[in-house]
MARVOMI-679308 format. One line per field, with one value per residue (C-alpha): residue number from 1; residue in three letters; x, y, z. Coordinates in steps of 0.2 Angstrom, whole numbers, plus 2048, in hexadecimal, padded with zeros to 3 digits. Last residue first. Layout:
N
resi	c(NUM / ...)
resn	c(ALA / ...)
c1	c(X / ...)
c2	c(Y / ...)
c3	c(Z / ...)
This chain:
82
resi	c(82 / 81 / 80 / 79 / 78 / 77 / 76 / 75 / 74 / 73 / 72 / 71 / 70 / 69 / 68 / 67 / 66 / 65 / 64 / 63 / 62 / 61 / 60 / 59 / 58 / 57 / 56 / 55 / 54 / 53 / 52 / 51 / 50 / 49 / 48 / 47 / 46 / 45 / 44 / 43 / 42 / 41 / 40 / 39 / 38 / 37 / 36 / 35 / 34 / 33 / 32 / 31 / 30 / 29 / 28 / 27 / 26 / 25 / 24 / 23 / 22 / 21 / 20 / 19 / 18 / 17 / 16 / 15 / 14 / 13 / 12 / 11 / 10 / 9 / 8 / 7 / 6 / 5 / 4 / 3 / 2 / 1)
resn	c(GLU / LEU / ARG / ALA / ASP / ALA / TRP / LEU / GLU / CYS / ASP / TYR / SER / LEU / THR / ARG / TYR / LEU / ILE / ARG / LEU / ILE / CYS / PRO / LYS / GLY / ASP / LEU / LEU / PHE / ARG / HIS / GLU / MET / GLY / THR / ASP / TRP / PHE / LYS / GLY / ASN / ARG / ARG / TYR / ILE / GLU / LYS / GLY / ASP / LEU / THR / VAL / VAL / VAL / LYS / GLU / SER / ILE / ALA / SER / SER / HIS / GLU / VAL / ARG / VAL / THR / HIS / PRO / THR / ASP / LEU / LYS / VAL / ASN / TRP / GLU / ARG / VAL / THR / MET)
c1	c(BCF / BD9 / BD0 / BC9 / BB7 / BB9 / BC9 / BCA / BD9 / BDC / BED / BF0 / BFE / C0A / C13 / C06 / BF5 / BEB / BD9 / BD1 / BC1 / BBD / BB1 / BA8 / B9C / B8A / B88 / B93 / B94 / B9D / BAD / BB4 / BC6 / BCF / BDE / BE9 / BDF / BE3 / BD5 / BC7 / BBA / BA8 / BA9 / B9C / B98 / B8B / B87 / B7D / B85 / B88 / B91 / B96 / BA4 / BA6 / BB5 / BB9 / BCA / BC5 / BD6 / BDC / BDC / BCA / BC6 / BB8 / BB6 / BAD / BA6 / B9E / B95 / B94 / B89 / B8E / B9F / BA5 / BAD / BAF / BBA / BBB / BC7 / BC5 / BD2 / BCD)
c2	c(DBA / DB4 / DBC / DB3 / DB7 / DB0 / DA5 / D9E / D97 / D8A / D84 / D73 / D6B / D5C / D60 / D6B / D65 / D73 / D76 / D7F / D89 / D8F / D9C / DA0 / DAF / DAE / DB8 / DAA / D9A / D8A / D80 / D75 / D6F / D63 / D5E / D4E / D47 / D35 / D2A / D37 / D3E / D45 / D51 / D5F / D6D / D7B / D7D / D8D / D9B / DA8 / D9A / D8B / D7E / D6F / D63 / D53 / D4C / D40 / D3C / D4E / D5B / D60 / D6D / D7B / D86 / D97 / DA2 / DB2 / DBD / DCF / DD4 / DD6 / DCF / DD2 / DC3 / DC2 / DB3 / DA6 / D98 / D8B / D7D / D6F)
c3	c(A80 / A70 / A61 / A52 / A56 / A68 / A6C / A7D / A85 / A93 / A98 / AA0 / AAB / AAD / A9C / A93 / A8D / A85 / A8A / A7C / A7A / A68 / A64 / A53 / A52 / A52 / A62 / A69 / A5F / A65 / A63 / A71 / A70 / A7C / A85 / A86 / A95 / A99 / AA0 / A9B / AA5 / AA5 / A97 / A98 / A8B / A8A / A9D / AA0 / AAB / A9E / A94 / A9D / A9A / AA5 / AA3 / AAE / AAE / ABB / AC3 / AC6 / AB9 / ABC / AB0 / AB3 / AA4 / AA5 / A97 / A9C / A8F / A8A / A7A / A68 / A6D / A7E / A87 / A9A / A9C / AAA / AAF / ABC / AC0 / ACB)
């Protein structure tokens, strides 16, 4: 399982965390300040994903990008790559 965490400071500080199982289950769990905001329980063939949400009223995008035999995670908060 891959775990990635960001400390984001907009109006107030926040912690965004993604857990991505790149094994058989392809499960994804996204938490914001310790509270689950998104869950995907699996997909037969994972080609990545994008989840949009607001943080202090500002747009955020969490992306899991499929690369050949691996995945990258990125978080955009208020048009800035974190």
